[in-house]
C-alpha positions in Angstrom: -30.7 47.6 -216.9 -33.1 44.7 -216.8 -35.8 44.1 -214.2 -34.2 40.8 -213.3 -30.9 42.6 -212.5 -32.8 45.1 -210.3 -34.6 42.3 -208.5 -31.2 40.5 -208.0 -29.7 43.7 -206.6 -32.6 44.1 -204.2 -32.2 40.5 -203.0 -28.5 41.0 -202.4 -29.3 44.1 -200.3 -31.7 42.0 -198.3 -29.3 39.0 -197.9 -26.1 41.0 -197.2 -23.1 39.2 -195.7 -21.7 40.3 -192.3 -18.8 42.2 -193.9 -21.1 44.0 -196.3 -23.4 44.9 -193.4 -20.4 46.1 -191.3 -19.0 48.2 -194.2 -22.5 49.6 -194.9 -22.8 50.9 -191.3 -19.4 52.7 -191.8 -20.3 54.2 -195.2 -24.1 55.0 -195.0 -25.4 58.4 -194.3 -22.3 60.1 -195.7 -20.2 58.8 -192.7 -17.0 58.6 -194.7 -15.8 62.1 -195.5 -19.3 63.2 -196.5 -19.4 60.9 -199.5 -22.7 59.3 -200.5 -22.6 55.6 -201.1 -25.3 53.2 -202.5 -25.1 49.5 -202.0 -25.8 46.6 -204.4 -26.0 48.7 -207.5 -26.2 47.4 -211.1 -23.3 48.4 -213.3 -23.6 47.0 -216.8 -24.4 43.3 -216.3 -22.9 43.1 -212.8 -24.2 44.2 -209.3 -21.4 45.9 -207.4 -21.3 45.9 -203.6 -21.0 49.7 -203.0 -20.7 52.7 -205.3 -19.9 56.4 -204.8 -20.9 58.2 -207.9 -19.2 61.5 -206.9 -15.8 59.9 -206.6 -16.5 57.3 -209.4 -15.5 54.5 -207.0 -16.8 50.9 -206.7 -16.0 49.0 -203.6 -16.1 45.2 -203.7 -15.7 42.9 -200.7 -14.2 39.6 -201.6 -14.7 36.5 -199.5 -12.8 33.2 -199.7 -14.8 32.2 -202.7 -13.1 34.9 -204.8 -9.6 33.3 -204.7 -10.5 30.8 -207.5 -12.5 33.6 -209.3 -9.5 35.9 -209.9 -9.9 35.8 -213.7 -13.6 36.5 -213.5 -13.0 39.4 -211.0 -10.4 40.9 -213.3 -12.8 40.8 -216.3 -15.6 42.2 -214.2 -13.3 45.0 -212.9 -12.3 45.8 -216.5 -15.9 46.2 -217.6 -16.7 48.4 -214.5 -13.6 50.5 -215.2 -14.9 51.0 -218.7 -17.7 53.1 -217.1 -15.2 55.4 -215.5 -15.1 53.8 -212.0 -12.1 52.8 -210.1 -12.6 49.4 -208.4 -11.3 49.1 -204.8 -11.3 45.6 -203.4 -11.2 44.5 -199.7 -11.3 41.1 -198.2 -13.8 40.0 -195.6 -11.0 40.1 -193.1 -10.0 43.6 -194.0 -13.5 44.8 -193.1 -14.1 42.6 -190.1 -10.7 42.8 -188.5 -9.1 46.0 -189.8 -11.8 48.4 -190.7 -9.9 51.6 -189.8 -7.0 51.2 -192.2 -9.4 50.0 -194.9 -11.5 53.1 -194.6 -8.5 55.4 -194.5 -7.2 53.8 -197.7 -10.6 54.2 -199.3 -11.0 57.8 -198.3 -7.6 58.7 -199.6 -8.3 57.1 -203.0 -11.7 59.0 -203.1 -10.2 62.3 -202.1 -7.6 62.0 -204.9 -10.3 61.2 -207.4 -12.6 64.1 -206.4 -9.8 66.7 -206.1 -7.6 65.3 -208.9 
């Protein structure tokens, strides 16, 4: 991991979007099922929004700009999966308007990965 990638991750933590801030409030301090999350973490050459090492889960929040980036996102997810992570994606609206079902889906996936 390069120093520039670390600096970029730090800047992303500082300049988080509203959906990222809202999800962080729901995940931090082991608030979701006791799982520990970190935010804006470098994985390979990418910085992922959230990661839970125990469940090997990466959570990405996609805004409107991600629609045209579907191929890029697919390639990025493939690289991240190569490190043994499952990539779970939510839209900004999922987090801002429907956080409960999003968290329930995430927790179910995590529980299956830890137990399974």
